[in-house]
C-alpha positions in Angstrom: 121.8 -34.6 35.9 125.0 -35.6 37.3 126.5 -32.1 36.7 126.3 -29.6 39.6 127.9 -26.7 40.6 131.7 -26.4 41.2 132.1 -30.0 39.8 135.9 -31.1 39.1 136.6 -33.3 36.4 139.6 -35.9 35.5 140.5 -34.9 31.9 140.8 -37.7 29.4 144.6 -38.5 28.8 146.0 -41.3 26.4 147.9 -44.0 28.5 147.1 -41.9 32.0 143.3 -42.2 32.5 142.7 -45.8 32.7 140.4 -47.7 35.2 143.2 -48.1 38.0 143.9 -44.0 37.6 140.3 -43.0 37.4 139.3 -45.1 40.6 142.3 -43.4 42.5 140.9 -40.0 41.5 137.6 -40.9 42.2 138.4 -42.1 45.6 140.1 -38.8 46.4 137.2 -36.4 45.1 137.0 -36.4 41.4 133.3 -35.6 40.9 133.4 -37.0 37.3 136.0 -39.2 35.3 136.4 -39.9 31.7 137.9 -42.6 29.7 141.2 -42.6 27.4 139.6 -41.1 24.1 139.0 -43.7 21.6 138.9 -43.6 18.1 135.6 -44.5 16.2 137.4 -46.1 13.3 139.0 -48.3 15.8 135.6 -49.5 17.6 133.4 -50.1 14.5 136.5 -52.6 13.6 136.2 -54.2 16.9 139.9 -53.3 17.8 140.5 -55.2 20.9 142.7 -52.5 22.5 140.2 -49.7 21.9 137.2 -52.1 23.1 139.0 -52.5 26.5 139.2 -48.8 26.8 135.6 -48.8 27.4 135.3 -50.9 30.3 134.7 -49.3 33.6 133.5 -50.2 37.3 130.7 -49.0 38.9 132.5 -47.2 41.6 134.1 -45.0 38.7 130.5 -43.1 37.9 129.6 -41.0 36.6 131.7 -41.7 33.9 132.0 -40.7 30.7 133.5 -42.6 27.1 135.3 -40.0 25.1 135.3 -40.8 21.3 137.0 -38.9 18.6 136.6 -39.3 14.5 135.7 -37.1 11.5 133.0 -39.2 9.7 129.3 -38.6 11.1 128.4 -42.4 10.1 131.3 -43.8 11.9 131.1 -41.6 14.8 127.4 -42.5 15.1 127.9 -46.4 15.0 130.9 -45.7 17.5 128.7 -44.1 20.2 126.1 -47.0 19.7 128.9 -49.4 20.5 130.2 -47.0 23.8 126.5 -46.7 24.6 126.0 -50.5 25.1 128.8 -50.2 28.0 126.2 -47.8 29.6 128.2 -45.2 30.5 126.8 -42.0 32.0 127.5 -39.5 29.0 129.4 -39.8 25.7 132.0 -36.9 25.1 133.1 -36.0 21.8 136.9 -34.6 21.3 137.4 -32.0 19.1 140.4 -30.4 21.1 143.2 -33.1 20.5 146.3 -31.4 18.8 148.3 -34.2 18.6 149.7 -34.6 15.5 148.7 -38.5 14.4 144.9 -37.7 15.6 145.1 -34.2 13.5 146.5 -35.3 10.1 143.7 -38.1 10.1 140.9 -35.3 10.3 140.2 -36.0 14.1 140.4 -34.1 17.4 141.1 -30.3 16.9 141.2 -30.8 13.1 137.4 -30.2 13.0 138.1 -26.6 14.2 139.3 -26.0 10.4 136.0 -27.6 9.2 133.0 -26.2 11.7 130.2 -27.3 9.4 131.4 -30.8 9.4 131.9 -30.3 13.3 128.4 -29.4 13.6 127.3 -32.2 11.6 128.7 -34.8 13.5 127.3 -33.5 16.8 123.8 -33.0 15.6 123.6 -36.6 14.2 125.2 -38.0 17.1 123.1 -36.3 19.7 120.0 -37.3 17.4 121.4 -41.0 17.6 121.7 -41.4 21.3 119.3 -41.3 24.7 122.7 -40.5 26.4 123.7 -36.9 27.5 126.4 -35.8 25.0 129.5 -33.6 25.9 131.9 -31.9 23.5 135.5 -31.1 24.6 137.3 -28.5 22.3 139.6 -25.8 22.1 139.6 -21.6 21.3 140.3 -22.4 17.9 142.8 -23.6 15.5 145.2 -20.4 16.1 145.2 -17.0 17.6 143.6 -15.6 13.9 140.6 -18.2 14.5 139.6 -17.6 18.0 136.0 -18.8 17.2 135.0 -20.6 20.4 132.2 -18.0 21.4 130.4 -18.4 18.3 131.1 -21.7 18.3 129.6 -22.7 21.3 126.3 -21.3 20.7 126.2 -23.6 17.7 127.4 -26.6 19.6 124.6 -25.5 22.0 121.9 -25.3 19.4 122.6 -29.1 18.4 121.9 -30.4 21.7 125.0 -30.8 23.8 124.6 -31.3 27.5 128.0 -29.4 28.4 130.9 -28.2 26.9 134.2 -28.1 28.1 136.8 -25.6 26.4 140.6 -25.6 26.8 142.1 -22.6 27.0 144.5 -22.8 24.1 144.3 -22.9 20.3 145.5 -26.2 18.6 148.7 -24.3 17.1 149.3 -23.7 21.0 149.3 -27.5 21.8 150.1 -27.3 25.8 152.6 -24.4 25.3 152.3 -21.0 26.9 149.9 -19.8 29.3 146.4 -20.6 29.1 144.2 -17.9 28.3 140.5 -18.1 29.9 139.2 -14.7 28.7 137.4 -16.5 26.0 135.9 -19.0 28.3 134.6 -16.1 30.4 133.0 -14.8 27.4 131.3 -18.0 26.4 130.0 -18.5 30.2 129.0 -14.9 30.6 126.9 -15.2 27.0 123.3 -14.9 27.8 122.4 -17.1 25.2 124.3 -20.0 26.8 122.5 -21.9 29.3 124.5 -25.2 29.3 127.3 -25.8 31.9 130.3 -24.8 30.7 133.7 -26.5 32.2 137.2 -24.8 31.8 140.6 -26.6 31.3 144.0 -25.5 31.1 146.8 -24.6 34.0 144.8 -25.3 36.8 147.3 -27.0 39.0 146.6 -25.6 42.5 143.6 -25.0 44.8 144.2 -21.4 44.7 144.3 -21.2 40.8 141.0 -23.3 40.7 139.5 -20.6 42.9 140.7 -17.9 40.7 139.6 -19.0 37.6 136.0 -20.1 39.0 135.8 -16.6 40.6 137.2 -14.6 37.5 135.4 -16.6 34.8 132.2 -18.0 36.5 132.6 -21.5 35.1 130.5 -24.3 36.3 133.3 -26.7 36.7 137.2 -27.1 36.4 138.9 -30.1 34.6 142.2 -31.3 35.6 144.7 -32.8 33.3 148.1 -33.0 33.5 148.2 -31.5 37.3 146.6 -34.9 38.4 149.3 -37.2 36.9 150.8 -38.8 40.3 148.8 -36.1 42.5 145.2 -37.7 42.6 144.8 -35.6 45.5 144.6 -32.3 43.8 140.8 -33.2 43.3 139.9 -33.2 47.3 142.2 -30.5 47.7 140.3 -28.3 45.1 136.9 -29.0 46.2 137.9 -28.5 50.0 139.3 -24.9 49.1 136.5 -23.8 47.0 134.2 -24.7 50.0 136.2 -23.4 52.8 139.2 -21.2 51.6 141.5 -23.1 53.6 144.1 -25.4 52.0 144.3 -28.6 53.0 147.6 -30.5 54.4 149.5 -32.5 51.7 149.1 -36.2 52.2 151.8 -37.9 54.5 154.2 -40.2 53.3 152.1 -43.4 54.4 149.2 -42.2 52.4 151.1 -41.5 49.4 152.5 -45.2 49.5 149.2 -46.5 50.2 148.0 -44.9 47.2 150.4 -45.5 44.8 150.4 -49.4 45.8 146.6 -49.3 45.5 147.0 -47.7 41.8 149.8 -49.9 40.7 147.9 -53.0 42.1 144.8 -52.0 40.5 146.5 -51.7 37.1 148.1 -54.9 37.2 144.9 -56.5 37.9 143.3 -55.1 34.6 146.8 -55.6 32.2 149.6 -57.6 32.4 152.1 -56.9 35.1 154.8 -55.6 32.6 152.4 -53.1 30.7 151.1 -51.7 34.3 154.5 -51.3 35.4 155.7 -49.3 32.3 152.7 -47.0 32.3 152.9 -46.4 36.0 156.5 -44.8 35.6 155.0 -41.6 34.6 153.3 -41.4 38.0 156.3 -41.7 40.6 157.5 -38.4 40.1 154.1 -36.7 41.1 153.4 -39.4 44.1 157.0 -38.2 45.9 157.0 -34.7 44.2 158.0 -33.0 47.4 160.3 -35.8 48.9 164.0 -34.2 49.5 166.8 -36.5 47.8 164.3 -38.5 46.0 166.3 -39.4 42.8 167.6 -42.6 44.0 164.5 -43.8 44.8 162.7 -42.8 41.7 165.5 -44.5 39.5 164.8 -47.9 41.4 161.0 -47.4 40.7 161.4 -46.8 37.1 163.8 -49.3 36.2 162.0 -52.2 38.1 160.3 -55.1 36.1 158.2 -57.0 39.2 155.7 -55.8 41.7 157.4 -57.2 44.3 160.5 -55.3 43.8 158.6 -52.2 43.5 156.6 -53.0 46.8 160.0 -53.4 48.8 161.0 -50.2 47.1 157.9 -48.6 48.3 158.6 -50.3 51.9 162.0 -48.3 51.8 160.6 -45.0 50.8 157.8 -45.5 53.8 160.8 -45.9 56.4 163.2 -43.4 55.0 160.5 -40.6 54.8 158.7 -41.8 57.9 158.7 -38.0 59.5 157.3 -36.5 56.1 
């Protein structure tokens, strides 16, 4: 099994964790990556956009395909389709709080129907030879913090690992993530599967604090990785040595940014890749003083050649950083 102590996982994020970004994160130390989540209904209807999300390269392994839905038969069929692409595992999403997902009964909506969630997990686990992971939240709201009991039931269904986001559905991504119940799950003597914690881990110091305080087997990094793929190597180095790595210099930032964009263009149309890349620039050059004028240029360009020229400008302008 590819799960080991102190694993650091790239969280699946819609319109972020495409193959180009996954490869950049793997190169910079992510132990495991996952696809953007895919709707089971879309897979069984052969929707091209969803099927494209299943593609990955060998250098991305170990990789999981994340699927969401609310019908056991549809989920089983979707997992079979995903299995044809030979991922290393399947991840079932019962944590997404986004309205359009929840209103269709998927993601965190299943936190209001635990019997249905468990039925889906049970039939999926029995239908595939691949390891099945689950990602969920503490509960629907603060009145229904059910994750400790739910974790046992999910384990009894045969899942191989559980990722817990330290917020409720109602919280969405607001407020401070509370890992207390994640610690209770991990320290429950009945639990023996790996527990991965997620929520507000945005620095090596925070990673070590969560690891030491709650004893989780791994950490999942989401928003903090956008435009900052180096966070994986920084966390792993700090967990191992207690020493902070120096931040990447401007030449490495430019090289990584260019590689990311080039890979994205190879996967998609140039226009689509350039538009989706815009969310990353702020992170790639977050600490650069007076960067606004360059960022405005980057987010308004519509061709790779223009962006490449601007990256060269940035390299010269900030050559001492």
